[in-house]
N, CA, C and O atoms as a Tripos MOL2 file, in Angstrom:
@<TRIPOS>MOLECULE
protein
  264   263    66     0     0
PROTEIN
NO_CHARGES

@<TRIPOS>ATOM
      1 N         146.3350  111.7760  102.3990 N.3       1 MET1
      2 CA        145.0840  111.5780  101.5350 C.3       1 MET1
      3 C         145.2240  110.1750  100.9080 C.2       1 MET1
      4 O         146.2490  109.7820  100.3510 O.2       1 MET1
      5 N         144.2080  109.5340  101.0380 N.am      2 LYS2
      6 CA        144.1860  108.0580  100.4580 C.3       2 LYS2
      7 C         144.0450  108.2000   98.8750 C.2       2 LYS2
      8 O         143.6430  109.2020   98.2850 O.2       2 LYS2
      9 N         144.4340  107.0640   98.3390 N.am      3 LYS3
     10 CA        144.4410  107.0450   96.8400 C.3       3 LYS3
     11 C         143.2470  107.3800   96.1850 C.2       3 LYS3
     12 O         143.2670  108.1590   95.2320 O.2       3 LYS3
     13 N         142.0350  106.7880   96.6670 N.am      4 ASP4
     14 CA        140.7260  106.9230   96.0180 C.3       4 ASP4
     15 C         139.9710  108.1800   96.4930 C.2       4 ASP4
     16 O         138.8820  108.4060   95.9650 O.2       4 ASP4
     17 N         140.4540  109.0490   97.4640 N.am      5 GLU5
     18 CA        139.7900  110.0990   97.9780 C.3       5 GLU5
     19 C         139.5320  111.1860   96.8620 C.2       5 GLU5
     20 O         138.4540  111.7790   96.8850 O.2       5 GLU5
     21 N         140.4490  111.4750   95.9000 N.am      6 PRO6
     22 CA        140.0970  112.4600   94.8530 C.3       6 PRO6
     23 C         139.0710  111.9580   94.0120 C.2       6 PRO6
     24 O         138.2220  112.7370   93.5780 O.2       6 PRO6
     25 N         139.0440  110.6330   93.7010 N.am      7 GLU7
     26 CA        137.8710  110.1680   92.8790 C.3       7 GLU7
     27 C         136.5660  110.2880   93.6410 C.2       7 GLU7
     28 O         135.5430  110.6720   93.0730 O.2       7 GLU7
     29 N         136.5940  109.9840   94.8400 N.am      8 LEU8
     30 CA        135.3810  110.1560   95.7160 C.3       8 LEU8
     31 C         134.8330  111.5890   95.7370 C.2       8 LEU8
     32 O         133.6520  111.9000   95.5830 O.2       8 LEU8
     33 N         135.9600  112.4880   95.9680 N.am      9 PHE9
     34 CA        135.4760  113.8530   96.0270 C.3       9 PHE9
     35 C         134.8850  114.4200   94.6380 C.2       9 PHE9
     36 O         133.9530  115.2240   94.6110 O.2       9 PHE9
     37 N         135.4740  113.9550   93.5780 N.am     10 ALA10
     38 CA        135.0080  114.3640   92.2180 C.3      10 ALA10
     39 C         133.5270  113.8590   92.0630 C.2      10 ALA10
     40 O         132.6830  114.5900   91.5440 O.2      10 ALA10
     41 N         133.2290  112.6300   92.5090 N.am     11 LYS11
     42 CA        131.9700  112.0590   92.3820 C.3      11 LYS11
     43 C         130.9140  112.9310   93.2460 C.2      11 LYS11
     44 O         129.7880  113.2480   92.8640 O.2      11 LYS11
     45 N         131.4680  113.2320   94.4080 N.am     12 GLU12
     46 CA        130.5050  113.9760   95.3050 C.3      12 GLU12
     47 C         130.2530  115.3490   94.7010 C.2      12 GLU12
     48 O         129.1090  115.8030   94.7240 O.2      12 GLU12
     49 N         131.3050  116.0690   94.1370 N.am     13 LEU13
     50 CA        131.0720  117.3240   93.4130 C.3      13 LEU13
     51 C         130.0900  117.1740   92.3090 C.2      13 LEU13
     52 O         129.2570  118.0710   92.1730 O.2      13 LEU13
     53 N         130.0800  116.2140   91.5470 N.am     14 LYS14
     54 CA        129.2260  115.9890   90.5620 C.3      14 LYS14
     55 C         127.7410  115.8710   90.9630 C.2      14 LYS14
     56 O         126.8250  116.4540   90.3820 O.2      14 LYS14
     57 N         127.6050  115.0290   92.0490 N.am     15 LEU15
     58 CA        126.3330  114.9300   92.6620 C.3      15 LEU15
     59 C         125.7480  116.2810   93.1730 C.2      15 LEU15
     60 O         124.5600  116.5800   93.0480 O.2      15 LEU15
     61 N         126.6520  117.0390   93.7350 N.am     16 LEU16
     62 CA        126.2730  118.2980   94.3130 C.3      16 LEU16
     63 C         125.8920  119.2550   93.1170 C.2      16 LEU16
     64 O         124.9410  120.0260   93.2480 O.2      16 LEU16
     65 N         126.5310  119.2160   92.1080 N.am     17 ASP17
     66 CA        126.3050  119.9460   90.8950 C.3      17 ASP17
     67 C         124.9080  119.6080   90.2470 C.2      17 ASP17
     68 O         124.2430  120.5050   89.7310 O.2      17 ASP17
     69 N         124.5110  118.4120   90.2770 N.am     18 GLU18
     70 CA        123.3070  117.9430   89.8720 C.3      18 GLU18
     71 C         122.1600  118.4200   90.7630 C.2      18 GLU18
     72 O         121.0950  118.8050   90.2810 O.2      18 GLU18
     73 N         122.4160  118.3810   92.1350 N.am     19 ALA19
     74 CA        121.4820  118.8870   93.0140 C.3      19 ALA19
     75 C         121.2160  120.3760   92.9570 C.2      19 ALA19
     76 O         120.1100  120.8740   93.1630 O.2      19 ALA19
     77 N         122.2970  121.0340   92.6660 N.am     20 VAL20
     78 CA        122.0780  122.5360   92.4140 C.3      20 VAL20
     79 C         121.3310  122.8350   91.2170 C.2      20 VAL20
     80 O         120.5280  123.7670   91.2510 O.2      20 VAL20
     81 N         121.4910  122.1680   90.1720 N.am     21 LYS21
     82 CA        120.7260  122.2730   89.0100 C.3      21 LYS21
     83 C         119.2030  122.1470   89.1820 C.2      21 LYS21
     84 O         118.4100  122.9800   88.7440 O.2      21 LYS21
     85 N         118.8570  121.0250   89.8640 N.am     22 ILE22
     86 CA        117.5060  120.7420   90.3090 C.3      22 ILE22
     87 C         116.8520  121.6550   91.3000 C.2      22 ILE22
     88 O         115.6260  121.7680   91.3240 O.2      22 ILE22
     89 N         117.6750  122.3420   92.1590 N.am     23 LEU23
     90 CA        117.3880  123.3410   93.1370 C.3      23 LEU23
     91 C         117.0350  124.7030   92.2850 C.2      23 LEU23
     92 O         116.0180  125.3610   92.5060 O.2      23 LEU23
     93 N         117.8780  124.9950   91.4150 N.am     24 ALA24
     94 CA        117.6210  126.1930   90.4820 C.3      24 ALA24
     95 C         116.4020  125.9440   89.7460 C.2      24 ALA24
     96 O         115.7000  126.9340   89.5440 O.2      24 ALA24
     97 N         116.0010  124.8250   89.3010 N.am     25 TYR25
     98 CA        114.8190  124.6550   88.4730 C.3      25 TYR25
     99 C         113.6390  124.9510   89.4920 C.2      25 TYR25
    100 O         112.6890  125.6460   89.1320 O.2      25 TYR25
    101 N         113.7050  124.4660   90.6450 N.am     26 SER26
    102 CA        112.6540  124.6830   91.6810 C.3      26 SER26
    103 C         112.4200  126.2560   91.9380 C.2      26 SER26
    104 O         111.3700  126.8980   91.9000 O.2      26 SER26
    105 N         113.7120  126.6620   92.2080 N.am     27 TYR27
    106 CA        113.5800  128.1450   92.5580 C.3      27 TYR27
    107 C         112.9370  129.0210   91.5020 C.2      27 TYR27
    108 O         112.1370  129.9030   91.8140 O.2      27 TYR27
    109 N         113.3020  128.7670   90.2180 N.am     28 GLU28
    110 CA        112.6300  129.5160   89.1220 C.3      28 GLU28
    111 C         111.1320  129.2010   89.1480 C.2      28 GLU28
    112 O         110.3240  130.1230   89.0420 O.2      28 GLU28
    113 N         110.7650  128.0380   89.2750 N.am     29 ALA29
    114 CA        109.2050  127.6590   89.2730 C.3      29 ALA29
    115 C         108.5600  128.4970   90.4410 C.2      29 ALA29
    116 O         107.4970  129.0860   90.2430 O.2      29 ALA29
    117 N         109.1690  128.5500   91.5980 N.am     30 CYS30
    118 CA        108.7300  129.3110   92.7100 C.3      30 CYS30
    119 C         108.7750  130.8510   92.4610 C.2      30 CYS30
    120 O         107.8260  131.5480   92.8210 O.2      30 CYS30
    121 N         109.7900  131.3480   91.8910 N.am     31 ARG31
    122 CA        109.8740  132.7610   91.6250 C.3      31 ARG31
    123 C         108.7860  133.2560   90.6340 C.2      31 ARG31
    124 O         108.3580  134.4080   90.6870 O.2      31 ARG31
    125 N         108.3590  132.3490   89.7350 N.am     32 GLU32
    126 CA        107.3060  132.6750   88.8000 C.3      32 GLU32
    127 C         105.9610  132.7980   89.5010 C.2      32 GLU32
    128 O         105.0980  133.5970   89.1380 O.2      32 GLU32
    129 N         105.8460  132.0400   90.4280 N.am     33 ILE33
    130 CA        104.5630  132.0960   91.4620 C.3      33 ILE33
    131 C         104.5440  133.3630   92.1640 C.2      33 ILE33
    132 O         103.5180  134.0410   92.2140 O.2      33 ILE33
    133 N         105.6680  133.7240   92.7250 N.am     34 GLY34
    134 CA        105.7100  134.9750   93.3830 C.3      34 GLY34
    135 C         105.1310  134.8280   94.9050 C.2      34 GLY34
    136 O         104.8970  133.7240   95.3950 O.2      34 GLY34
    137 N         104.9420  135.9660   95.5450 N.am     35 ILE35
    138 CA        104.4560  136.0550   96.8680 C.3      35 ILE35
    139 C         102.9890  136.6000   96.8180 C.2      35 ILE35
    140 O         102.7230  137.6750   96.2800 O.2      35 ILE35
    141 N         102.0890  135.8280   97.3880 N.am     36 LYS36
    142 CA        100.6800  136.1000   97.3120 C.3      36 LYS36
    143 C         100.0150  135.9510   98.8220 C.2      36 LYS36
    144 O         100.6600  135.5210   99.7780 O.2      36 LYS36
    145 N          98.8840  136.2930   98.8840 N.am     37 GLU37
    146 CA         98.0020  136.1940  100.1800 C.3      37 GLU37
    147 C          97.6710  134.7380  100.2590 C.2      37 GLU37
    148 O          97.6990  134.1910  101.3610 O.2      37 GLU37
    149 N          97.3390  134.0180   99.1090 N.am     38 SER38
    150 CA         96.8710  132.6350   99.2360 C.3      38 SER38
    151 C          97.4270  131.8870   97.9790 C.2      38 SER38
    152 O          97.6060  132.4650   96.9070 O.2      38 SER38
    153 N          97.6760  130.6130   98.1760 N.am     39 TYR39
    154 CA         98.2230  129.7140   97.1260 C.3      39 TYR39
    155 C          97.2280  128.5530   96.7570 C.2      39 TYR39
    156 O          96.4360  128.0800   97.5720 O.2      39 TYR39
    157 N          97.3490  128.1240   95.4090 N.am     40 GLU40
    158 CA         96.8920  126.8520   95.0850 C.3      40 GLU40
    159 C          97.6470  125.6730   95.6350 C.2      40 GLU40
    160 O          98.8180  125.8060   95.9920 O.2      40 GLU40
    161 N          97.0270  124.5430   95.7140 N.am     41 LEU41
    162 CA         97.7290  123.4160   96.3190 C.3      41 LEU41
    163 C          98.8660  123.0430   95.4080 C.2      41 LEU41
    164 O          99.9030  122.6810   95.9640 O.2      41 LEU41
    165 N          98.8340  123.0750   94.0870 N.am     42 GLU42
    166 CA         99.8910  122.8710   93.2340 C.3      42 GLU42
    167 C         101.0410  123.9220   93.4670 C.2      42 GLU42
    168 O         102.2000  123.5440   93.2960 O.2      42 GLU42
    169 N         100.8160  125.0720   93.8030 N.am     43 GLU43
    170 CA        101.8740  126.0730   94.0330 C.3      43 GLU43
    171 C         102.6350  125.7310   95.4470 C.2      43 GLU43
    172 O         103.8570  125.7910   95.5810 O.2      43 GLU43
    173 N         101.7380  125.3750   96.4450 N.am     44 LEU44
    174 CA        102.3070  124.8980   97.6340 C.3      44 LEU44
    175 C         103.2020  123.6660   97.4230 C.2      44 LEU44
    176 O         104.2490  123.5510   98.0610 O.2      44 LEU44
    177 N         102.8240  122.8030   96.5890 N.am     45 ASP45
    178 CA        103.7530  121.6190   96.3950 C.3      45 ASP45
    179 C         105.0220  122.1250   95.7620 C.2      45 ASP45
    180 O         106.0740  121.6190   96.1520 O.2      45 ASP45
    181 N         105.0550  122.9900   94.9040 N.am     46 LYS46
    182 CA        106.1850  123.6200   94.3480 C.3      46 LYS46
    183 C         107.1700  124.2140   95.4510 C.2      46 LYS46
    184 O         108.3720  123.9550   95.4950 O.2      46 LYS46
    185 N         106.5400  124.9870   96.2710 N.am     47 PHE47
    186 CA        107.2440  125.4680   97.4320 C.3      47 PHE47
    187 C         107.8590  124.4740   98.3130 C.2      47 PHE47
    188 O         108.9690  124.6630   98.8100 O.2      47 PHE47
    189 N         107.1310  123.3690   98.5280 N.am     48 GLU48
    190 CA        107.6030  122.2780   99.4740 C.3      48 GLU48
    191 C         108.7450  121.5930   98.7910 C.2      48 GLU48
    192 O         109.7180  121.1970   99.4320 O.2      48 GLU48
    193 N         108.6280  121.4410   97.4170 N.am     49 ALA49
    194 CA        109.7600  120.7250   96.7520 C.3      49 ALA49
    195 C         111.0460  121.7700   96.7890 C.2      49 ALA49
    196 O         112.1940  121.3290   96.8440 O.2      49 ALA49
    197 N         110.8020  122.9870   96.7590 N.am     50 LEU50
    198 CA        111.9000  123.8350   96.7410 C.3      50 LEU50
    199 C         112.6840  123.8400   98.2110 C.2      50 LEU50
    200 O         113.9090  123.7640   98.2980 O.2      50 LEU50
    201 N         111.8780  123.9330   99.2330 N.am     51 THR51
    202 CA        112.4820  123.8170  100.5080 C.3      51 THR51
    203 C         113.0530  122.4330  100.8100 C.2      51 THR51
    204 O         113.9800  122.3510  101.6160 O.2      51 THR51
    205 N         112.5490  121.3040  100.2010 N.am     52 SER52
    206 CA        113.1020  120.0640  100.3760 C.3      52 SER52
    207 C         114.4640  119.9290   99.6310 C.2      52 SER52
    208 O         115.4370  119.3720  100.1410 O.2      52 SER52
    209 N         114.4610  120.4540   98.4430 N.am     53 ARG53
    210 CA        115.5860  120.4130   97.6450 C.3      53 ARG53
    211 C         116.7010  121.2250   98.2400 C.2      53 ARG53
    212 O         117.8490  120.7800   98.2450 O.2      53 ARG53
    213 N         116.3970  122.4250   98.7510 N.am     54 PHE54
    214 CA        117.2710  123.3060   99.4890 C.3      54 PHE54
    215 C         118.0190  122.5410  100.5470 C.2      54 PHE54
    216 O         119.2470  122.4660  100.6110 O.2      54 PHE54
    217 N         117.1050  121.9420  101.4260 N.am     55 ALA55
    218 CA        117.6670  121.1160  102.5530 C.3      55 ALA55
    219 C         118.6390  120.0730  102.1690 C.2      55 ALA55
    220 O         119.6840  119.8520  102.7800 O.2      55 ALA55
    221 N         118.2120  119.4200  101.0750 N.am     56 ARG56
    222 CA        118.9710  118.1380  100.6660 C.3      56 ARG56
    223 C         120.3730  118.6730   99.9930 C.2      56 ARG56
    224 O         121.4010  118.0020  100.0890 O.2      56 ARG56
    225 N         120.3390  119.7610   99.3980 N.am     57 THR57
    226 CA        121.5240  120.4430   98.6870 C.3      57 THR57
    227 C         122.4320  120.9710   99.7490 C.2      57 THR57
    228 O         123.6400  120.7750   99.6210 O.2      57 THR57
    229 N         121.9600  121.6390  100.8150 N.am     58 SER58
    230 CA        122.7780  122.1200  101.8540 C.3      58 SER58
    231 C         123.3380  120.9480  102.6060 C.2      58 SER58
    232 O         124.5150  120.9830  102.9660 O.2      58 SER58
    233 N         122.5970  119.9410  102.8610 N.am     59 ASP59
    234 CA        123.1460  118.7850  103.6720 C.3      59 ASP59
    235 C         124.3170  118.2100  102.7630 C.2      59 ASP59
    236 O         125.3430  117.8370  103.3320 O.2      59 ASP59
    237 N         124.2230  118.1220  101.4440 N.am     60 MET60
    238 CA        125.2300  117.4810  100.6600 C.3      60 MET60
    239 C         126.4540  118.3800  100.8640 C.2      60 MET60
    240 O         127.5210  117.8570  101.1860 O.2      60 MET60
    241 N         126.3590  119.6670  100.6990 N.am     61 LEU61
    242 CA        127.5430  120.6630  100.8150 C.3      61 LEU61
    243 C         128.2550  120.4550  102.2320 C.2      61 LEU61
    244 O         129.4640  120.2580  102.3540 O.2      61 LEU61
    245 N         127.3870  120.5230  103.2310 N.am     62 ILE62
    246 CA        127.9740  120.5150  104.5210 C.3      62 ILE62
    247 C         128.5370  119.1800  104.8870 C.2      62 ILE62
    248 O         129.6910  119.1390  105.3140 O.2      62 ILE62
    249 N         127.8310  118.0700  104.7600 N.am     63 GLN63
    250 CA        128.2270  116.8450  105.1210 C.3      63 GLN63
    251 C         129.1140  116.0290  104.2570 C.2      63 GLN63
    252 O         129.8810  115.2080  104.7600 O.2      63 GLN63
    253 N         129.0390  116.2320  102.9000 N.am     64 ARG64
    254 CA        129.9840  115.4630  102.0540 C.3      64 ARG64
    255 C         131.0850  116.3140  101.4450 C.2      64 ARG64
    256 O         132.1110  115.7470  101.0690 O.2      64 ARG64
    257 N         130.9620  117.5810  101.3200 N.am     65 ILE65
    258 CA        131.9360  118.3500  100.6210 C.3      65 ILE65
    259 C         132.8440  119.0920  101.6000 C.2      65 ILE65
    260 O         134.0670  119.0110  101.4950 O.2      65 ILE65
    261 N         132.2620  119.7970  102.5310 N.am     66 PHE66
    262 CA        133.0310  120.4460  103.6020 C.3      66 PHE66
    263 C         133.6450  119.4800  104.6120 C.2      66 PHE66
    264 O         134.3110  119.9110  105.5530 O.2      66 PHE66
@<TRIPOS>BOND
     1     1     2 1
     2     2     3 1
     3     3     4 2
     4     3     5 am
     5     5     6 1
     6     6     7 1
     7     7     8 2
     8     7     9 am
     9     9    10 1
    10    10    11 1
    11    11    12 2
    12    11    13 am
    13    13    14 1
    14    14    15 1
    15    15    16 2
    16    15    17 am
    17    17    18 1
    18    18    19 1
    19    19    20 2
    20    19    21 am
    21    21    22 1
    22    22    23 1
    23    23    24 2
    24    23    25 am
    25    25    26 1
    26    26    27 1
    27    27    28 2
    28    27    29 am
    29    29    30 1
    30    30    31 1
    31    31    32 2
    32    31    33 am
    33    33    34 1
    34    34    35 1
    35    35    36 2
    36    35    37 am
    37    37    38 1
    38    38    39 1
    39    39    40 2
    40    39    41 am
    41    41    42 1
    42    42    43 1
    43    43    44 2
    44    43    45 am
    45    45    46 1
    46    46    47 1
    47    47    48 2
    48    47    49 am
    49    49    50 1
    50    50    51 1
    51    51    52 2
    52    51    53 am
    53    53    54 1
    54    54    55 1
    55    55    56 2
    56    55    57 am
    57    57    58 1
    58    58    59 1
    59    59    60 2
    60    59    61 am
    61    61    62 1
    62    62    63 1
    63    63    64 2
    64    63    65 am
    65    65    66 1
    66    66    67 1
    67    67    68 2
    68    67    69 am
    69    69    70 1
    70    70    71 1
    71    71    72 2
    72    71    73 am
    73    73    74 1
    74    74    75 1
    75    75    76 2
    76    75    77 am
    77    77    78 1
    78    78    79 1
    79    79    80 2
    80    79    81 am
    81    81    82 1
    82    82    83 1
    83    83    84 2
    84    83    85 am
    85    85    86 1
    86    86    87 1
    87    87    88 2
    88    87    89 am
    89    89    90 1
    90    90    91 1
    91    91    92 2
    92    91    93 am
    93    93    94 1
    94    94    95 1
    95    95    96 2
    96    95    97 am
    97    97    98 1
    98    98    99 1
    99    99   100 2
   100    99   101 am
   101   101   102 1
   102   102   103 1
   103   103   104 2
   104   103   105 am
   105   105   106 1
   106   106   107 1
   107   107   108 2
   108   107   109 am
   109   109   110 1
   110   110   111 1
   111   111   112 2
   112   111   113 am
   113   113   114 1
   114   114   115 1
   115   115   116 2
   116   115   117 am
   117   117   118 1
   118   118   119 1
   119   119   120 2
   120   119   121 am
   121   121   122 1
   122   122   123 1
   123   123   124 2
   124   123   125 am
   125   125   126 1
   126   126   127 1
   127   127   128 2
   128   127   129 am
   129   129   130 1
   130   130   131 1
   131   131   132 2
   132   131   133 am
   133   133   134 1
   134   134   135 1
   135   135   136 2
   136   135   137 am
   137   137   138 1
   138   138   139 1
   139   139   140 2
   140   139   141 am
   141   141   142 1
   142   142   143 1
   143   143   144 2
   144   143   145 am
   145   145   146 1
   146   146   147 1
   147   147   148 2
   148   147   149 am
   149   149   150 1
   150   150   151 1
   151   151   152 2
   152   151   153 am
   153   153   154 1
   154   154   155 1
   155   155   156 2
   156   155   157 am
   157   157   158 1
   158   158   159 1
   159   159   160 2
   160   159   161 am
   161   161   162 1
   162   162   163 1
   163   163   164 2
   164   163   165 am
   165   165   166 1
   166   166   167 1
   167   167   168 2
   168   167   169 am
   169   169   170 1
   170   170   171 1
   171   171   172 2
   172   171   173 am
   173   173   174 1
   174   174   175 1
   175   175   176 2
   176   175   177 am
   177   177   178 1
   178   178   179 1
   179   179   180 2
   180   179   181 am
   181   181   182 1
   182   182   183 1
   183   183   184 2
   184   183   185 am
   185   185   186 1
   186   186   187 1
   187   187   188 2
   188   187   189 am
   189   189   190 1
   190   190   191 1
   191   191   192 2
   192   191   193 am
   193   193   194 1
   194   194   195 1
   195   195   196 2
   196   195   197 am
   197   197   198 1
   198   198   199 1
   199   199   200 2
   200   199   201 am
   201   201   202 1
   202   202   203 1
   203   203   204 2
   204   203   205 am
   205   205   206 1
   206   206   207 1
   207   207   208 2
   208   207   209 am
   209   209   210 1
   210   210   211 1
   211   211   212 2
   212   211   213 am
   213   213   214 1
   214   214   215 1
   215   215   216 2
   216   215   217 am
   217   217   218 1
   218   218   219 1
   219   219   220 2
   220   219   221 am
   221   221   222 1
   222   222   223 1
   223   223   224 2
   224   223   225 am
   225   225   226 1
   226   226   227 1
   227   227   228 2
   228   227   229 am
   229   229   230 1
   230   230   231 1
   231   231   232 2
   232   231   233 am
   233   233   234 1
   234   234   235 1
   235   235   236 2
   236   235   237 am
   237   237   238 1
   238   238   239 1
   239   239   240 2
   240   239   241 am
   241   241   242 1
   242   242   243 1
   243   243   244 2
   244   243   245 am
   245   245   246 1
   246   246   247 1
   247   247   248 2
   248   247   249 am
   249   249   250 1
   250   250   251 1
   251   251   252 2
   252   251   253 am
   253   253   254 1
   254   254   255 1
   255   255   256 2
   256   255   257 am
   257   257   258 1
   258   258   259 1
   259   259   260 2
   260   259   261 am
   261   261   262 1
   262   262   263 1
   263   263   264 2
@<TRIPOS>SUBSTRUCTURE
     1 MET1         2 RESIDUE 1 A MET
     2 LYS2         6 RESIDUE 1 A LYS
     3 LYS3        10 RESIDUE 1 A LYS
     4 ASP4        14 RESIDUE 1 A ASP
     5 GLU5        18 RESIDUE 1 A GLU
     6 PRO6        22 RESIDUE 1 A PRO
     7 GLU7        26 RESIDUE 1 A GLU
     8 LEU8        30 RESIDUE 1 A LEU
     9 PHE9        34 RESIDUE 1 A PHE
    10 ALA10       38 RESIDUE 1 A ALA
    11 LYS11       42 RESIDUE 1 A LYS
    12 GLU12       46 RESIDUE 1 A GLU
    13 LEU13       50 RESIDUE 1 A LEU
    14 LYS14       54 RESIDUE 1 A LYS
    15 LEU15       58 RESIDUE 1 A LEU
    16 LEU16       62 RESIDUE 1 A LEU
    17 ASP17       66 RESIDUE 1 A ASP
    18 GLU18       70 RESIDUE 1 A GLU
    19 ALA19       74 RESIDUE 1 A ALA
    20 VAL20       78 RESIDUE 1 A VAL
    21 LYS21       82 RESIDUE 1 A LYS
    22 ILE22       86 RESIDUE 1 A ILE
    23 LEU23       90 RESIDUE 1 A LEU
    24 ALA24       94 RESIDUE 1 A ALA
    25 TYR25       98 RESIDUE 1 A TYR
    26 SER26      102 RESIDUE 1 A SER
    27 TYR27      106 RESIDUE 1 A TYR
    28 GLU28      110 RESIDUE 1 A GLU
    29 ALA29      114 RESIDUE 1 A ALA
    30 CYS30      118 RESIDUE 1 A CYS
    31 ARG31      122 RESIDUE 1 A ARG
    32 GLU32      126 RESIDUE 1 A GLU
    33 ILE33      130 RESIDUE 1 A ILE
    34 GLY34      134 RESIDUE 1 A GLY
    35 ILE35      138 RESIDUE 1 A ILE
    36 LYS36      142 RESIDUE 1 A LYS
    37 GLU37      146 RESIDUE 1 A GLU
    38 SER38      150 RESIDUE 1 A SER
    39 TYR39      154 RESIDUE 1 A TYR
    40 GLU40      158 RESIDUE 1 A GLU
    41 LEU41      162 RESIDUE 1 A LEU
    42 GLU42      166 RESIDUE 1 A GLU
    43 GLU43      170 RESIDUE 1 A GLU
    44 LEU44      174 RESIDUE 1 A LEU
    45 ASP45      178 RESIDUE 1 A ASP
    46 LYS46      182 RESIDUE 1 A LYS
    47 PHE47      186 RESIDUE 1 A PHE
    48 GLU48      190 RESIDUE 1 A GLU
    49 ALA49      194 RESIDUE 1 A ALA
    50 LEU50      198 RESIDUE 1 A LEU
    51 THR51      202 RESIDUE 1 A THR
    52 SER52      206 RESIDUE 1 A SER
    53 ARG53      210 RESIDUE 1 A ARG
    54 PHE54      214 RESIDUE 1 A PHE
    55 ALA55      218 RESIDUE 1 A ALA
    56 ARG56      222 RESIDUE 1 A ARG
    57 THR57      226 RESIDUE 1 A THR
    58 SER58      230 RESIDUE 1 A SER
    59 ASP59      234 RESIDUE 1 A ASP
    60 MET60      238 RESIDUE 1 A MET
    61 LEU61      242 RESIDUE 1 A LEU
    62 ILE62      246 RESIDUE 1 A ILE
    63 GLN63      250 RESIDUE 1 A GLN
    64 ARG64      254 RESIDUE 1 A ARG
    65 ILE65      258 RESIDUE 1 A ILE
    66 PHE66      262 RESIDUE 1 A PHE
């Protein structure tokens, strides 16, 4: 292990933690909307943000952490 790798890993973990917090925020917003037959455009935007944040967070986890 290189000398600077633990520092880099700690930074990546911090970025992942921040991404998880934002993802949790989006999840709660969408959970409040619930499942419906039809959605307002604003609600669709919130679901789009959730899926985008999920993809970004999972990419960080897989590509940077693991």
